[in-house]
C-alpha positions, 0 to 999 in steps of 0.5 A: 477510464479518464472519467474515473481518474478525474473524480476526487475521492475521499481519502478513506475511500481511496485507502480502501481501493487497493483492498477492493482490487486485491479481493476482486482479483482473487474472486476472478481467479476462482471464476467469479464473474459478478458480485453483490455488495452484500457478498463482497462485504462478507469477503472484505469485512467492510459494510455493504453500504460503505462499499456502495458509497465508495463505488458510487464516487466512480460512477454507475459501476453496477446494476440493481439486482445484478450487482457488479461485474468483477472484471470491469471493477478490476479494470476501473480500480487498476486504472485509478491505482495505476497498477500498470505503472512501474514504481521504483522504491527505496528502502531505508533501514535494513534491520529485520523488518527491512530485510523481510521487505527486501526478500519479499520485494512485492512478488505479487505485483511486478510493477512495485520493486525495491531497487535500492537499500539504505542504512546508517550501520557502518557494518552494513554499508558497502556490503551486498546482502540478499542481492542488495548493495547497502548504501549510506544515507549520505548517498540517498539523493544520488542513488535514488535519482540514479535508480529513478526512485519515486517512493520510499519505505522507512523501517527506521525506529521512531527515535531516528525516523524524523532524520531519515524522513528529512533525508528522503524528503530533501531528495524530492520523494513525495510518497513515503511509507513509514513503519515507525508509528510516531508522526513526523513533520513533513511538508504539505505536498508529501504524502505519508502513510503510517503502518503501525502493526500494534494498532492493526493487531489491537483493532483485529482483537477488538473486532474479534472480541466484540462482533458476533462470529459467523461463517465468512468467505475469508480472503487474506 
């Protein structure tokens, strides 16, 4: 698998790999052993040409007329995404969204785990809620290092997001998911991923309104 890891993927392709992997695993669980790009396109709602191009960056993954072996694709994508490596996560912000994330705690992937929670609300700090001790942001670096954190998720509102992200970056965390849509300033070596639920919903509505509906195999 090392040959796949060494290839530099376009950012857009890399963003689609987790979606491919999730849907492939569901296909495998239903007994499917191979899939063609056209059929996979209907499942993922990604154009078949885009799928073929994405897969081509990783070498010869399929055969003309046959399609792709599902189990082999799962092996390749799992290796690239390092799904077997444990990722310990710090959650910053314990409002409604933060609590929902903590309660779920990536149940579908045992190697992704929220291990510590932070907030700046004095009414929450020092309390144990839903099995998590709530720490202050002043403790972030110490607690994150103690827990071996390599990833952070911030649910802090936009008006306070930059301050929270600064604290996370100062602790040496370089992989951050931010649920505040407004962009923040971070060093070039820090990888930020923004999750804007409003934008995602509007995009969904756009496609629903402008594209002809047809029966699809839906995997959510």
